[in-house]
VOGU-3710 file (C-alpha; in Angstrom, 3 decimals, decimal comma):
1> mknltikdia> -0,437/-28,494/18,106  1,575/-28,035/14,978  2,457/-24,599/13,432  1,253/-22,741/16,536  0,259/-19,100/15,651  -0,319/-16,092/17,830  -4,084/-16,513/17,164  -3,937/-20,059/18,552  -2,064/-18,801/21,638  -4,645/-16,002/22,128
11> keagvsvtav> -7,587/-18,358/21,743  -6,398/-20,953/24,181  -5,166/-18,304/26,786  -8,495/-16,369/26,417  -6,768/-13,136/25,610  -6,446/-10,750/22,535  -3,966/-11,230/19,747  -2,568/-7,828/20,748  -1,787/-9,026/24,242  0,068/-12,070/22,952
21> sfvlngkess> 2,052/-9,831/20,447  2,996/-7,563/23,443  4,296/-10,480/25,418  6,142/-12,189/22,571  7,804/-8,889/21,723  9,150/-8,410/25,252  6,543/-5,859/26,312  4,955/-7,746/29,215  4,545/-4,498/31,170  1,835/-3,468/28,572
31> vskataekii> -0,521/-6,315/29,880  -1,438/-7,472/33,394  0,671/-10,040/35,166  -2,225/-12,552/35,082  -2,517/-12,157/31,307  1,201/-12,510/30,732  1,246/-15,706/32,803  -1,614/-17,142/30,832  0,169/-16,520/27,544  3,516/-17,959/28,850
41> svcnkynykp> 1,725/-21,011/30,158  0,354/-21,767/26,701  3,736/-21,169/25,045  5,329/-23,568/27,470  2,597/-26,170/27,029  3,281/-26,377/23,325  7,065/-25,898/23,567  6,694/-22,482/21,847  10,007/-20,754/22,225  9,767/-16,965/21,676
51> nylasslksk> 12,703/-16,207/23,872  14,959/-15,093/21,036  12,325/-12,637/19,767  13,222/-9,757/22,034  16,507/-10,732/23,655  18,379/-11,637/20,617  17,070/-8,735/18,624  18,359/-6,391/21,297  21,788/-7,978/21,495  22,440/-9,179/18,014
61> sskivgcvip> 21,826/-8,148/14,382  20,520/-10,667/11,900  21,223/-8,248/9,050  17,802/-9,166/7,703  14,922/-6,718/6,946  11,458/-8,182/6,783  8,987/-6,793/4,131  5,232/-7,380/4,176  3,511/-6,633/0,823  -0,082/-7,178/-0,347
71> diennyysrl> 0,517/-8,629/-3,824  3,855/-9,836/-5,101  2,324/-10,552/-8,512  1,450/-6,830/-8,973  4,187/-5,428/-11,175  4,320/-2,251/-9,034  4,999/-4,191/-5,784  7,466/-6,556/-7,400  9,469/-3,507/-8,741  9,409/-1,993/-5,199
81> isrleeelqk> 10,814/-5,234/-3,755  13,487/-5,440/-6,404  14,731/-1,942/-5,786  14,436/-2,141/-2,106  16,527/-5,340/-2,046  19,206/-3,556/-4,125  19,306/-0,681/-1,711  19,436/-2,852/1,310  22,319/-4,918/-0,145  24,306/-1,742/-0,288
91> egyklliant> 23,930/-1,546/3,562  24,865/-5,200/4,000  21,229/-6,446/4,636  19,138/-9,189/3,121  15,412/-9,024/2,474  12,941/-11,494/3,760  9,456/-11,158/2,030  5,974/-12,005/3,116  3,033/-11,825/0,761  -0,409/-11,204/2,281
101> sydmgkciea> -2,815/-11,332/-0,660  -4,523/-8,231/0,655  -5,628/-10,114/3,790  -5,401/-8,375/7,090  -5,143/-11,545/9,153  -2,222/-12,806/6,957  -0,582/-9,439/7,324  -0,643/-9,471/11,137  0,540/-13,080/11,168  3,273/-12,338/8,695
111> isdlvnhmvd> 4,576/-9,520/10,959  4,774/-11,881/13,842  6,455/-14,524/11,771  9,108/-12,161/10,473  9,852/-10,921/14,059  10,115/-14,629/15,026  12,731/-14,977/12,272  14,815/-12,273/14,017  14,551/-9,521/11,474  16,243/-6,310/12,482
121> clvivppssf> 13,420/-4,132/11,157  10,263/-4,185/9,085  8,890/-2,518/5,980  5,123/-2,847/5,779  2,805/-2,046/2,863  -0,579/-2,315/4,619  -3,319/-4,388/2,849  -6,345/-2,511/1,515  -8,640/-4,251/4,142  -7,145/-2,061/6,905
131> akkdlsldet> -9,485/0,632/5,566  -12,509/-1,121/7,115  -11,824/0,555/10,418  -9,662/-2,368/11,511  -7,281/-1,167/14,111  -5,562/-4,541/14,663  -2,697/-3,649/12,321  -2,271/-0,372/14,138  -2,135/-2,135/17,472  0,268/-4,789/16,202
141> iaslsvpcvl> 2,705/-2,180/14,887  2,472/-0,306/18,168  3,575/-3,500/19,973  6,673/-4,066/17,900  10,157/-4,106/19,424  11,892/-3,546/16,083  11,958/-0,441/13,945  9,185/-0,299/11,369  8,568/1,811/8,288  5,245/1,987/6,423
151> ldrtvgskwn> 5,515/2,178/2,621  3,070/3,274/0,045  0,061/3,612/2,556  -0,551/4,800/6,048  -2,582/3,519/8,978  -3,889/5,080/12,056  -0,840/5,620/14,161  0,573/9,160/13,932  3,985/8,196/15,235  4,867/5,763/12,467
161> havltddvfg> 7,705/6,367/10,042  6,136/6,447/6,592  7,500/6,784/3,090  4,841/7,670/0,591  4,357/9,087/-2,884  2,809/12,536/-2,877  -0,503/11,264/-4,058  -2,297/14,614/-3,669  0,139/16,088/-6,126  -0,164/12,928/-8,399
171> gylatkylie> -3,918/13,258/-8,547  -3,615/16,938/-9,165  -0,964/16,358/-11,944  -3,104/13,891/-13,830  -6,268/15,983/-13,642  -4,490/19,234/-14,568  -2,995/17,472/-17,640  -6,477/16,313/-18,764  -7,977/19,772/-18,220  -5,131/21,553/-20,056
181> hhhtkialit> -5,939/19,178/-23,005  -9,513/20,448/-23,081  -11,207/17,648/-20,955  -13,830/18,929/-18,567  -15,973/15,905/-17,826  -13,493/13,502/-16,219  -14,749/10,311/-14,498  -12,737/8,650/-11,837  -12,041/5,018/-11,021  -10,736/5,249/-7,498
191> gpseisssld> -9,194/2,839/-5,035  -11,018/1,803/-1,830  -12,652/4,912/-0,371  -10,736/4,951/2,900  -7,205/3,998/1,786  -4,829/6,949/2,143  -3,580/6,760/-1,461  -6,960/6,807/-2,883  -8,171/9,691/-0,654  -5,093/11,712/-1,548
201> rlsgykkala> -5,482/11,174/-5,266  -9,139/12,242/-5,008  -7,978/15,390/-3,150  -5,587/16,146/-5,869  -8,383/15,751/-8,478  -10,540/18,117/-6,569  -7,770/20,653/-6,314  -7,145/20,699/-10,005  -10,830/21,091/-10,746  -11,078/24,078/-8,389
211> efgltydesl> -7,979/25,679/-9,828  -9,590/25,672/-13,214  -13,001/26,749/-11,980  -14,680/23,389/-12,661  -17,337/21,971/-10,284  -16,719/18,667/-8,563  -19,398/16,215/-9,526  -19,669/13,133/-7,214  -21,655/11,152/-9,816  -18,409/10,938/-11,838
221> vfegdyhdps> -16,604/9,055/-9,027  -16,749/5,236/-9,129  -15,005/3,160/-6,395  -12,749/0,333/-7,492  -10,373/-1,856/-5,516  -7,099/-1,483/-7,367  -7,719/-4,790/-9,197  -8,306/-5,286/-12,960  -11,982/-6,586/-12,706  -13,021/-3,478/-10,792
231> gemcarkile> -11,614/-1,324/-13,478  -13,771/-3,069/-16,028  -16,846/-2,939/-13,805  -16,419/0,736/-13,093  -15,834/1,604/-16,748  -19,083/-0,091/-17,635  -20,984/1,871/-15,076  -19,287/5,086/-16,371  -20,527/4,514/-19,924  -23,965/3,548/-18,667
241> khgdidaifa> -24,371/6,786/-16,681  -22,151/9,177/-18,530  -21,876/8,328/-22,186  -20,561/11,892/-22,922  -17,459/11,713/-20,772  -14,274/13,327/-22,034  -11,839/11,183/-20,017  -11,336/8,529/-17,350  -8,693/8,829/-14,674  -7,972/5,427/-13,156
251> fndimaygay> -6,140/5,441/-9,798  -3,760/2,757/-10,927  -2,723/1,220/-14,211  -4,184/-2,162/-13,491  -7,741/-0,805/-13,237  -7,035/1,275/-16,445  -6,398/-2,015/-18,207  -9,953/-3,132/-17,327  -11,222/0,154/-18,734  -9,348/-0,462/-22,006
261> rvlnehglvi> -11,348/-3,638/-22,640  -14,685/-1,936/-21,971  -13,939/1,053/-24,128  -12,745/-1,137/-26,939  -15,830/-3,214/-26,691  -17,983/-0,135/-27,081  -16,030/0,786/-30,187  -14,472/3,828/-28,583  -10,946/4,702/-29,790  -8,784/5,581/-26,670
271> gkdvsligyd> -6,868/8,778/-27,272  -9,430/9,910/-29,832  -13,010/9,369/-28,652  -12,132/9,268/-24,992  -8,957/9,796/-23,069  -7,588/7,504/-20,395  -4,902/8,147/-17,795  -3,543/5,699/-15,112  -1,335/5,819/-12,080  1,929/3,786/-11,181
281> diyfsslinp> 3,608/3,466/-14,738  4,006/-0,302/-14,472  5,872/-2,110/-17,179  2,961/-3,179/-19,412  1,708/0,437/-19,669  4,270/1,101/-22,306  3,361/-1,959/-24,334  -0,469/-1,804/-24,699  -2,071/-0,018/-27,644  -2,375/2,857/-27,411
291> rlttirqdvd> 0,377/3,213/-24,766  -1,007/4,477/-21,462  -0,356/7,993/-20,240  0,191/7,680/-16,465  1,610/8,990/-13,237  4,904/7,462/-12,499  5,805/6,728/-8,863  9,519/7,177/-8,290  10,275/3,721/-6,917  14,008/4,394/-6,700
301> alcksvvevl> 13,456/7,414/-4,465  10,927/5,590/-2,392  13,230/2,708/-1,684  16,231/4,923/-1,016  14,140/6,942/1,431  13,012/3,754/3,256  16,732/2,768/3,695  17,564/6,278/4,947  14,896/6,181/7,515  15,979/2,757/8,767
311> fgedkgqgti> 19,715/3,277/8,713  20,467/6,940/8,000  21,669/9,601/10,517  18,204/11,238/10,720  15,901/8,623/12,065  13,207/11,133/13,219  9,680/10,064/13,129  7,355/11,500/10,498  6,431/11,071/6,829  8,586/11,390/3,756
321> lvtpslvere> 6,761/12,409/0,547  8,298/11,448/-2,750  7,161/13,556/-5,834  5,650/11,667/-8,751  5,833/12,673/-12,434  3,682/12,510/-15,493  4,509/10,084/-18,385  2,995/11,302/-21,594  2,034/8,616/-24,163  -0,867/8,130/-26,573
331> svkl> -3,954/7,452/-24,470  -4,944/11,115/-23,982  -6,272/13,147/-26,819  -4,070/16,210/-27,354
//
């Protein structure tokens, strides 16, 4: 069998992927002796050599950090990778990247592959599909024998190291800015409804409404998926149901770009007839017309925090929150 994967091993041994992951990561005690023997037997049958996975990682340092991201073509993630690599180089480490295309199966396999390549530790940006009550990523992370930091989003495990933008504050900041500029009917284009970043930005939106005595209206909330087409689709629904909106708050810049097209098609002047605010401050947001007002995630601080968690003196478990900021441009009516 060529290119044997942990899924192949699990299928032939008649066990779970999680059980295979435990054994390959030197945690045989987490499964029964019979299960471990089945897994080892399949590995031997196909000359699969995982021996270096645990033993070499415990005794040697590859000086490599593995990073799993959902979309390397997304400017936000490519910027994260670039800055993370710079910070790791200062510590004498190289970066090995795996792109998952937002696929949970690819994410889990990428984690295993990176461990097979003897990375010293892992930085994982979970794919959005984990929100569908899929605990396989949670289980995979729990089985790891190398340090792991979650970046940008969280999953179920409470013990994980995590470095996140304070998205509650970011959602609050965007909404407060719109309200202070006389917008009271603010529609949302959110991310997937169970992703931590989307939930937190929604919480910030609600907090700002309450602070200014405005009532939360669920009919103004439209769920996107952080991709451009969903921004366009949600913007069309918003105009169909709420032609009198003051503003749209898109939970990332890419979805805001989809809204740009729809608003322009309807003859609405952004920044005059309707306001639009995004989130992330990716490169193109300063180039489109009108330039997009947005919430900037502090990529430098995020990456420095990841390196500090991995290699700093304080390696305590918990979550580090990095404060975002508002970038004022021309897409909000003043």
